[in-house]
N, C-alpha and C positions, 0 to 999 in steps of 0.2 A: 504493500500500500504506500510505501515511501515514494514509489514512482508516480502514483496518482497525485500525491501531495505536491511533488515538485512540478508536475505538469499543470496542476490546477493553479499553483502560484504564478507560473509563467503566463497562464491564460488570463488570470485576473489582472496582472501587471500590464498586459497588452491592451487592456481597455475595452475589450469586446467591441471590441476592445478598449458566426456567425455567423455540393455538399454535397450540406454536402459541398461544399465550396460554393460556387457562385451560380445562381440562376437569374440571369439579368432580365429585366423587363425589356420588351422588344418592340417598342413603338417607333415608327419612323416619322420624323417631322422634317419636312423640307421647306422651310420658310426663310426668306431673306429679310434682314432688317437694317435700318440705317444706324450709323454710329451715334453715340451719345446716350446719356443716361435716360433721358425722357423717351427717346425713340425705343430704346430697349425695353423700358417698362411697359410702353404701349404694346409692343410686339408680344411681350411675355403674357400680359393679361388677356390680349385678344386670343392667343393660342390656348390659354387655359380655358377660356369660355368656349372656344370652338370644340375642344375635346371634353367639355363638361367637367373640367378639373377645377375644384374649388380652390380659392386662394389659401396659402398655407395657414394664415392666421385663423381662417374659418374653421379649420380642423379642431381648434381648441374649444369650440362651443360645448362639446360634450364634457369637458373637464371643469367648466365654470370659470375659466380664465379668458378674458377678452382677447388678449394678444400676448402669448407666452414669449414672443421675441422682443417685445417692447423693453423688458428688463429681464433678460434670460437668466434662469437659475438652473444649476445642475440637478438633474433628476436622479437623486440618490436612491430612490425607491426602485427605479428601473435598473440601476447598476447592481443593486442587491439581488434582484430577481435574476438578472443575467448570470451573476456569480453562482447562485443556488442551482440554476439550470445546468450550468457547466459542471459543477460538482456532481450533480445527480447523474448526468450522462456519462461522465468519465468513470464514476464508481460502478455503474451498471455494466459498462463494457468491460472494465477490469475484472469484475466478478464473473462474467460470462466466459471471458478468455481463460481465467484460472480454472473454472469448472471444466472447460474443454481439455485443458492440460492434465487435470486430475483424472478425468475419464480415460484419456489416452494412456496415461501411466498405468492405470488399473487394468486396462485391456491389453496393454503391451503392444499397441499398434497406433500409428498416427493416421490422421485423415489423408486420403489420397490427394494429390495435387489439384485435380479438377474440383474436388469438393471444397478445398481451401479457397481456391479462386472464386468459386460461386458464392461462398460465404462473404468474402470481402466485396464482391460485386454488389451483393444485397446490402451490405453495410454502406457502401458508397451512395446508393440510391435512397435508402430508407433509414439512415442513422437517426433521423429526427424522431422516430417512434420512441427513442429513449430520452427525449428531451421534453420537459413539461411545458415549455413555451409553445405558442402557436407559430410554427415554422412553415406556414403555408407557402408553397411555391406558385408561380404563375401557372395557370392551366395550360398544359402542352398543346392540347387539341385546339384551344382557343388561340394560342400563340401562332400556330400554323395557319389558322383561318384569319388572323389579324383582328380577332375580337378582344375585348377587354376582360381582365381578371385581376385579382390581387397582385400588385407589383407589375402589371402590364397595362399600357395605355391609360395610366392614371396619373401621369406627370408629363411634363415637356421633356422630350428626349432629343439627343443630338441627331443631326441629319445623317451621320455616318453609322447609326445604329444598325447592326446586322439584321437581316430578315428573320422573322420569327421561326421559320422552319429550321434554321441553323442550330438553334439552342438544343432541342431534343436530340438532334443528330450528334452533336458534340458530347452531350452528357451520357446518352445511352450507348452510343457506338464507338466512342473514342476515349473520353475521360474515364468512364466506368470500367471498361476492359483494361485500360492501362493500370489503374489503381488495383484492380483485382489480380492481374498477372504479377505485378511487381510485389504486392503483398504476399502472394503465394510463394514467390521465390524466397522472400525473407523468412517466412514461417518454415518452409522446407529446410532452409539452411540452418536455422536455429533449433528446429525441432520443438518449438514452443510458440504459443499464441501470445502469452503475456510476457512481452519484452519491451524494452525502452523504444525500439524503432516502431513496433506496432502501436504502442500507446501514443507515440508522437503523431502517427497517422490518425488515430482516433481523436486526438486533440485538434488536429486540423479539421476533421469533420465537425467537431463540436463548435469550433469557432465559426465555421460556415453556417451551421444550423442557427446559431444565435444571430449571425449577420442577416440571415433571411428574415428573422423576426423584425430586426431593426429596419431593414430596407423595404420588404414587401408588405408586412402586416402593419407595422407602426408608421412607415413612411417618414422616418427620421433621416432626411437627405444629408444632413451634415454628419451625424454620427455614422452613417453608412459609409462615408468616405474613409474614416479611420478604421471602421470595421473591415472593409474589403482589403485594406492594406495589411491588416492582421491576418486575413485569410491567405494572402500571398506569402507572408513571412512564415506562417505555420506550415504551409506547403513546402517551402524551401527547407525548413527545419526537418520535416518528415523525410524529405528526399535525402538530406545529409545523413540522417540516422540510418536510412535504408542502405546508403552507400557504404557505411561501415561494416555491413554484413555482406552485401552483394553489390559491387560497383554498378553492374548493369541495371539492377533494380532501382538504384538511386538515380541513374540517368533517366530511366523511364518515368519515374514519378516526377523528377525535376522538369521533364518536358511539359507537364501539365501547367507549370508556372507561366508558360507563354500565353496560354489562354486566360489565366487568372490576371496577368498583367494587363491584358486587353480589357478584361472586365473592370479592373480598377480604373483605367482611363475613362471607360464609359460612365462609371458611377461618378467619377470626379467631374466630368463634363456635365452630367445630369444635375449635379449639385449647383454648378455654375448657372445653369439655365433655369433654376427654380429658386429665385430669391424670395424673401419675405415681401409682403405688400408694400413695405417702405422702400424696397429695392436693395436692402442690405443682404449679405450672405447669411444663410442659416448657420448658427454656431456648429463647430465640429465636435459636438458632444451632445448627449441626450439632454434636451431642455424640458424642464418641468412644465407640463401643460400642453405640449405639442402632440402627445399621444399617451395612451394608458397601457402599461405593460401588465399583462395578466397571464396566469398559468392556464394552459389548455386542458390539462388532465382534470377530470371531474366536471368539466363544463360540457355544455351541449353543442359547442362549436365543432366544426369539422377540422381535421388537421390537414 
């Protein structure tokens, strides 16, 4: 459990810093606007109205605060819940991995390579089931059709946003299999599921799941920028840990950072295009009143 404590401390220090890594919203907006603050503001609000996007300050009506950005305060309640969610997810995964190792030792046999790869593929796509927050992703079918969903077509997006059909292809057919194969190489080499490299990978998934809550569910555009940077850093750390066991596995997992860096650029540009009603940038931390962080487990909402 020392490994879990170390990873959890690193995760908390990173600030959530958030998948499974990054599932970016995929709205394409091709509008030109004139230079100058007033012209940009007009362009921004026109496009928000055109896409039925409410001004950022309006999102705070459910919290009883007129404009959370007028005098922004750090949302410590949200940070506490992010921390508890991370601890919960890391603890559950570490317990499951140790149980698998114990069962393998008792039976005197390890899982075959395809079974290990399939297990990590499932972890890559569905790790959020172990996270108590609402980590809802954009609906893949709606993304392909260009329709709106949580985290998709609910904000002004850069003109260079990739088409919606690209995202499920990347996650299902490229990122997922790379994660699965590289993880299976590491587990096969070590003969154990519960190791520092595999838990570094789980920490990466945990950061991505919490980031999805911040970006897609809560729409904290500023905090999402820091969060996605932490997703990239956690992926780089996991790749490094993999490389200490199997250099090829480390290179494979490190390759996913190229996609995540692109995602980070997209999220940062989205933050730039979605200022507050006053025209200022949204703070790069969770602001009290801009959204409400709640646990999904035990509620009637869908994950």
